[in-house]
C-alpha positions, 0 to 999 in steps of 0.5 A, spaced: 912 702 604 919 704 608 925 707 604 928 700 607 924 695 603 923 700 597 926 696 591 927 690 595 925 683 592 923 676 595 924 670 591 921 663 594 920 656 591 914 652 590 917 646 593 914 643 599 906 642 597 904 642 604 898 646 606 902 652 609 906 653 602 899 654 599 896 658 604 903 663 604 902 663 596 895 665 597 895 670 602 902 673 601 903 673 594 902 680 593 909 680 597 913 675 592 917 678 586 919 671 584 916 664 585 920 658 582 915 652 580 919 646 583 917 642 577 922 640 572 927 634 573 933 633 568 936 627 567 943 625 564 940 625 557 938 632 558 931 630 558 926 634 562 920 630 566 915 634 571 916 630 577 915 636 582 910 641 584 904 640 579 904 646 574 896 645 574 896 646 582 899 653 581 895 656 576 890 659 581 895 663 584 899 665 577 892 668 575 891 671 582 898 674 582 900 676 575 905 681 578 909 675 580 915 672 575 913 665 575 919 661 573 920 654 571 925 651 576 929 646 573 933 641 577 938 635 578 937 634 585 944 634 586 946 628 582 953 629 580 953 625 574 947 629 571 951 635 571 957 632 569 953 630 562 951 637 561 957 640 562 961 635 557 955 634 552 955 627 553 951 623 548 948 630 546 946 631 553 947 639 553 944 639 546 938 636 548 937 640 555 937 646 551 931 644 546 928 642 552 928 649 556 925 651 549 919 646 549 917 647 557 917 655 555 913 653 549 908 649 553 907 654 559 907 661 555 905 665 561 912 663 565 917 669 566 923 664 564 927 659 567 930 658 574 936 653 573 938 649 579 944 645 578 948 642 583 954 638 584 958 640 578 965 638 581 971 642 582 975 648 579 977 644 573 970 645 570 970 652 570 970 653 563 965 648 561 960 651 567 961 658 564 959 655 557 953 651 559 950 657 562 952 662 556 948 657 552 942 656 557 942 664 557 943 665 549 938 659 548 932 663 552 934 669 549 934 667 542 927 664 543 924 670 547 928 676 549 923 677 554 924 671 558 928 671 563 934 666 567 935 666 574 941 661 576 941 658 583 949 658 585 952 655 591 955 660 597 962 662 595 967 666 599 971 667 593 974 663 587 975 656 589 971 658 596 966 653 596 965 649 603 962 644 599 966 643 593 962 646 588 968 650 585 966 649 578 962 656 580 965 662 579 961 668 580 964 673 575 964 668 569 956 667 570 954 674 571 953 676 564 949 669 563 943 671 568 938 676 569 938 674 577 942 669 581 939 666 587 945 664 592 944 658 596 947 661 602 945 655 607 948 649 608 954 650 612 952 645 617 947 640 614 945 633 615 951 629 615 956 635 619 957 636 626 951 640 629 952 648 627 949 654 624 946 653 617 948 660 615 953 663 620 953 671 619 960 671 618 960 666 612 954 670 609 958 677 610 964 673 606 959 670 601 955 677 599 962 681 600 964 677 594 958 677 590 957 684 590 964 685 588 964 681 582 956 680 580 951 686 578 949 687 585 941 688 583 941 681 580 943 678 587 938 674 591 940 673 598 939 666 600 936 665 607 934 658 610 927 656 612 929 650 615 933 647 621 936 641 623 935 636 629 941 632 630 941 626 634 948 625 637 947 619 642 949 614 638 952 613 631 947 614 625 948 606 623 946 604 630 939 608 629 938 606 622 939 613 619 944 615 614 946 622 617 945 624 624 941 630 622 933 630 621 931 636 617 925 640 619 921 646 617 922 653 620 916 652 624 917 645 626 924 647 628 922 652 632 917 648 636 922 643 637 927 648 640 921 650 645 920 643 648 914 642 645 917 635 642 918 630 647 925 626 647 921 621 650 916 620 645 922 619 639 
């Protein structure tokens, strides 16, 4: 191992459930420090459902690669009302959510902990509620089992109130004490509904990680890289071609093939 990669860590999510994903985990699992099993969806009551990657399908790889941190990923799919209910403990949603985290760790005792992927938490006015939510998640996990870990997925921020997508609830310094690791979602500068552009421009990445390294424990931070690209159709309005946005997401490999001209526009 070269000095350059010594001590470096790699985190991925088991999300796509296609042949390439299973092949990569099977063949390259020795290189993976952390895998988020993208399975658990939270609703506005705080209840978790297993709607994503079946945990049973992951078991052969969990057995094959015991060195990996296998994290139970919990997400709200970017649905703002769910995040709001958790922030405000609406009808006991946060209380239920915390008990659900314990339930899934009990159900899957081999897990290394939980991976929290909550998006669309609103503006800066939600800063304190967000801090309290992540504090409560962290303390709940550690009180259940001090050996379990918490990874949190955070939007790319260039400073306090420095979100390009309105996720200003997130203040890195506030959340640093309440995670073992943090995966910064530093992708999506350009997205399906934006003008064509880079997903992760270097200038933006520099700002995000300069900020993160100043206010968070650097060894906790995972740098997020996109493994996808966009095909934008700009010859007509989205409505006229029956789409909500101009952009169509493609995996890295599909985007590469498209850019090399393998896809023929005449066939589309």
